[in-house]
C-alpha positions as CSV (number, residue, x, y, z in Angstrom):
1,M,83.3,122.4,44.6
2,E,84.2,123.5,48.0
3,C,87.7,124.7,48.6
4,K,89.4,122.9,51.5
5,L,91.8,125.7,52.3
6,W,91.5,128.3,55.1
7,F,90.8,132.0,54.4
8,V,94.4,133.1,54.7
9,V,95.5,130.7,52.0
10,M,92.4,131.4,49.8
11,I,93.2,135.1,49.4
12,I,96.3,134.2,47.4
13,G,94.3,133.0,44.4
14,L,90.9,132.7,42.9
15,S,88.0,130.7,44.4
16,L,84.9,129.3,42.7
17,I,81.5,128.1,44.0
18,V,80.0,125.5,41.8
19,F,76.5,124.1,42.5
20,D,74.7,121.7,40.1
21,N,77.4,122.6,37.4
22,E,76.6,126.3,37.7
23,V,79.3,128.7,38.8
24,L,77.6,130.9,41.4
25,A,80.5,133.2,42.4
26,T,84.1,134.0,42.0
27,M,86.1,136.0,44.5
28,P,89.6,137.2,43.7
29,K,91.9,138.3,46.4
30,R,90.9,142.0,46.4
31,Q,87.2,141.2,46.7
32,M,87.6,138.8,49.6
33,M,89.9,141.3,51.4
34,K,87.5,144.1,50.8
35,Q,84.4,142.3,52.0
36,S,86.0,141.0,55.2
37,L,87.7,144.3,56.0
38,L,84.3,146.1,55.8
39,W,82.7,143.7,58.1
40,N,85.6,144.1,60.4
41,E,85.3,147.9,60.4
42,R,81.8,147.6,61.7
43,F,83.1,146.5,65.1
44,I,86.7,147.6,65.6
45,N,88.9,150.5,64.6
46,Q,91.0,149.1,61.8
47,N,91.6,150.9,58.6
48,S,93.6,148.5,56.6
49,I,94.6,144.9,56.4
50,S,98.2,145.5,55.2
51,E,100.2,148.0,53.3
52,N,99.6,146.1,50.1
53,D,95.9,145.6,50.2
54,E,93.4,147.2,47.8
55,V,90.6,148.3,50.1
56,D,91.9,151.6,51.6
57,D,90.0,153.7,49.0
58,S,86.7,152.1,49.9
59,I,83.9,153.9,51.7
60,D,81.3,152.0,53.7
61,H,78.1,153.2,55.4
62,W,75.4,151.4,57.4
63,A,71.9,152.0,58.7
64,I,71.2,149.4,61.4
65,Y,69.6,148.6,64.7
66,K,71.6,147.0,67.5
67,A,70.0,144.7,70.1
68,P,71.0,145.7,73.6
69,S,73.6,143.5,75.3
70,G,73.7,144.9,78.8
71,N,73.0,143.1,82.1
72,G,74.9,140.0,81.0
73,Q,72.2,139.0,78.5
74,K,73.1,135.9,76.5
75,R,71.7,135.4,73.0
76,Y,71.5,132.1,71.2
77,G,70.3,133.3,67.9
78,A,68.2,135.8,65.9
79,M,65.4,135.7,63.4
80,A,64.1,138.3,60.9
81,T,62.1,138.6,57.7
82,V,63.9,140.8,55.2
83,S,62.4,142.4,52.1
84,V,64.4,141.7,49.0
85,Y,65.2,144.1,46.1
86,E,67.3,144.0,42.9
87,I,69.6,147.0,42.6
88,P,70.2,147.8,38.9
89,E,71.7,151.3,39.7
90,I,74.9,150.0,41.1
91,K,78.5,150.1,39.7
92,V,80.5,146.9,39.2
93,S,82.8,147.4,42.1
94,Q,80.1,148.4,44.7
95,F,77.9,146.3,46.9
96,S,74.7,146.8,48.8
97,S,73.6,144.3,51.5
98,A,70.9,143.6,54.0
99,C,72.4,141.8,57.0
100,I,72.0,140.1,60.3
101,W,75.2,140.1,62.5
102,I,75.7,137.7,65.4
103,V,78.6,139.0,67.5
104,N,80.7,138.3,70.6
105,G,84.1,139.5,71.7
106,D,83.6,143.0,70.4
107,D,84.7,144.6,73.7
108,G,88.1,143.0,73.7
109,P,91.2,142.7,71.5
110,K,90.7,142.0,67.8
111,E,91.7,138.4,68.2
112,N,88.6,137.8,70.3
113,L,86.1,139.2,67.8
114,N,83.8,136.4,66.6
115,I,81.1,137.3,64.0
116,I,78.6,135.4,61.9
117,T,76.9,137.4,59.1
118,T,74.1,136.4,56.8
119,G,71.6,138.2,54.5
120,W,71.3,139.2,50.9
121,T,73.8,141.2,48.8
122,V,74.0,142.8,45.4
123,Y,77.6,142.7,44.3
124,P,78.2,142.8,40.5
125,D,81.9,142.3,40.7
126,L,81.4,139.1,42.5
127,Y,78.3,137.6,41.0
128,N,78.3,139.2,37.6
129,D,74.8,140.6,37.9
130,T,72.6,143.0,39.9
131,R,70.5,140.4,41.5
132,P,70.3,139.8,45.2
133,H,72.2,136.7,46.4
134,L,72.1,134.9,49.8
135,F,75.5,135.1,51.5
136,T,77.2,134.0,54.7
137,D,80.4,135.1,56.3
138,W,82.2,134.3,59.5
139,T,85.4,135.0,61.5
140,R,86.8,134.0,64.9
141,D,89.6,136.5,65.2
142,G,88.6,139.9,63.7
143,Y,88.9,138.6,60.1
144,Q,92.5,137.4,60.4
145,T,90.8,134.1,59.5
146,G,87.3,133.3,58.3
147,C,85.4,132.6,55.2
148,Y,82.8,134.0,52.8
149,N,80.0,131.7,51.6
150,T,81.5,128.2,51.1
151,Q,84.7,129.1,49.5
152,C,86.8,127.4,52.2
153,S,86.4,125.2,55.2
154,G,83.9,126.3,57.8
155,F,80.2,126.5,56.8
156,V,78.8,123.0,56.4
157,L,75.9,122.5,54.0
158,A,72.8,120.6,55.2
159,N,71.8,117.4,53.5
160,K,69.3,118.3,50.6
161,S,69.6,122.0,51.2
162,K,67.3,123.8,48.8
163,I,69.5,126.9,48.7
164,V,73.3,127.5,49.2
165,P,75.2,130.6,50.1
166,G,75.8,132.5,46.9
167,S,72.6,131.4,45.3
168,P,70.5,134.1,43.6
169,I,67.1,135.0,45.2
170,D,64.5,134.9,42.4
171,Q,61.6,136.7,43.9
172,V,62.3,140.4,44.3
173,S,60.1,143.3,45.4
174,V,58.9,146.0,43.0
175,Y,58.7,149.6,44.2
176,G,55.0,150.4,44.8
177,G,54.2,146.9,43.6
178,P,54.4,143.2,44.7
179,Q,56.6,142.7,47.8
180,Y,58.8,139.7,48.4
181,N,61.0,138.7,51.3
182,I,63.1,136.0,52.9
183,T,63.2,134.8,56.5
184,L,66.5,134.0,58.1
185,K,67.1,132.3,61.4
186,I,70.5,131.7,63.1
187,Y,70.3,129.4,66.1
188,K,72.9,127.8,68.3
189,E,71.7,124.2,68.7
190,S,72.2,123.3,72.3
191,T,73.3,119.6,71.9
192,S,76.0,120.1,69.3
193,G,76.7,123.7,70.0
194,N,76.8,124.4,66.2
195,W,75.3,127.6,64.8
196,W,72.6,126.7,62.3
197,L,71.2,128.8,59.5
198,Y,67.6,128.4,58.4
199,Y,66.0,130.0,55.3
200,G,62.3,130.6,54.4
201,S,61.2,131.9,51.0
202,S,58.7,134.7,50.6
203,G,55.4,134.1,52.4
204,H,56.8,131.2,54.4
205,H,58.3,132.7,57.5
206,D,57.0,129.8,59.5
207,E,58.3,127.1,57.1
208,L,62.0,127.3,57.4
209,N,64.5,124.9,55.8
210,A,68.0,124.2,57.1
211,V,70.8,125.7,54.9
212,G,73.7,124.5,56.9
213,Y,75.7,125.3,60.0
214,W,78.9,126.8,61.4
215,P,80.6,124.2,63.7
216,S,81.1,125.4,67.2
217,S,84.8,124.5,66.9
218,L,85.3,127.4,64.5
219,F,84.8,129.9,67.3
220,T,86.2,131.2,70.6
221,T,83.9,133.9,72.1
222,L,80.9,132.6,70.1
223,V,81.4,129.0,71.4
224,D,78.8,129.6,74.1
225,N,76.5,132.5,73.1
226,A,76.3,135.9,71.4
227,S,76.5,139.2,73.2
228,Q,75.3,141.4,70.3
229,M,72.9,141.2,67.3
230,H,72.7,143.8,64.6
231,F,70.1,144.1,61.8
232,G,70.1,146.5,58.8
233,G,71.8,147.6,55.6
234,M,75.3,148.3,54.5
235,V,76.9,149.7,51.3
236,S,80.4,150.0,50.0
237,Y,81.9,152.0,47.1
238,H,85.1,153.7,46.0
239,K,85.9,157.1,47.4
240,D,85.8,158.6,43.9
241,E,82.3,157.3,43.2
242,H,78.8,158.2,44.4
243,G,77.3,155.6,46.7
244,P,74.9,152.9,45.5
245,P,71.3,152.5,46.7
246,M,70.6,150.8,50.0
247,G,67.5,148.6,50.4
248,S,64.9,149.6,47.8
249,G,66.8,152.8,47.0
250,H,64.3,154.9,48.9
251,Y,64.2,156.5,52.3
252,P,62.4,154.6,55.1
253,D,59.8,157.3,55.5
254,E,58.1,156.2,52.3
255,G,56.9,153.2,54.3
256,E,55.2,149.9,53.3
257,G,55.6,148.8,49.7
258,K,58.2,151.4,48.9
259,A,61.0,151.2,51.5
260,A,62.9,148.1,52.3
261,A,62.2,146.6,55.7
262,F,63.1,144.1,58.4
263,Y,60.1,142.4,60.0
264,R,59.5,140.1,62.9
265,I,62.9,140.8,64.5
266,Q,63.3,138.4,67.3
267,A,65.9,136.7,69.5
268,V,66.2,132.9,70.0
269,D,66.5,131.2,73.3
270,K,68.6,128.3,74.4
271,I,66.1,125.7,73.2
272,G,65.4,127.3,69.8
273,N,62.2,129.3,70.7
274,V,61.9,132.8,69.4
275,Y,60.9,135.8,71.6
276,D,60.7,139.6,71.4
277,F,63.7,141.6,72.6
278,E,63.0,142.8,76.1
279,D,64.4,146.3,75.5
280,D,64.2,148.6,72.5
281,L,66.9,148.2,69.9
282,N,69.3,151.1,69.3
283,A,69.6,152.8,65.9
284,A,73.1,153.4,64.4
285,E,73.4,155.5,61.2
286,D,76.9,156.7,60.2
287,K,75.7,158.8,57.2
288,R,72.1,159.8,57.9
289,E,71.9,162.2,55.1
290,C,72.3,159.3,52.7
291,Y,71.1,156.1,54.5
292,R,68.8,155.9,57.5
293,V,66.4,153.8,59.5
294,S,62.8,154.5,60.6
295,E,61.5,154.2,64.1
296,F,61.6,150.6,65.5
297,R,58.0,149.6,66.0
298,D,56.2,146.2,66.3
299,E,59.6,144.4,66.0
300,S,60.1,146.0,62.6
301,F,61.7,148.9,60.9
302,F,62.2,150.4,57.4
303,Y,65.7,151.4,56.2
304,G,67.7,152.5,53.1
305,G,68.4,155.4,50.8
306,P,68.9,156.3,47.2
307,A,72.1,156.2,45.1
308,H,74.5,159.2,44.6
309,C,75.6,159.5,48.2
310,I,78.7,161.8,48.3
311,N,81.1,161.1,51.0
């Protein structure tokens, strides 16, 4: 069932995602607030939602690449193939994610911050397992409102969609063994103005299926185009804990078959065609001794780090 209430109402209670009679996820108030605050902290300097929230003790770190946004460049989408890993060495309250962020309004007040996020995440407290799950998230005002997955109005599922936000990803990579990935494309369709999400299973980066879309009416600064796009990993954990693994749980210098990666990173133009970024992407690592990225080469990079990071 899809809840018909907005995010600010949803955080009062408990939400469920049900698909084909299977409960895919539950998100109590503290989890939803935590997840959204952490996305928010990636872009603006805000340390708490309210005096009564439960996320102030959380630590979050990221290892990402940012697409340049100078010279008035307009972006209409992004596409990347992302390796997928299960993360058994993770505590219940922690999460570890591989993400694509589509952003606009980051250079103004919080109310102008629009973000679309998708990728895979391992979040035991939310999904009751250590498997990777497809997820989506959006906001139009710096996470004062917004929605995670399909737990409230916003993201609209495509007809006959083969996967929904919150679904587990079955094919996972093995360190030093078989490698599996997913391909994600976010594209602002020119006629409707809606932001569409497409998904491809491992080995099918050129055979993408529509998952659904974010209506243009949800947004303000993203109503026309994106100004920034970010790619990479993010983790969260309690300040009294050691950090979880990011990616495969190994540093990027271990390379192919051992480190997690983003491949075929491209932008999308106004008519839906993909193209390579004109300029080099910029690395951002806030805790390099724990989580890092490799050199960006051939539209790809490795990223990640092991568990036991001490803040």
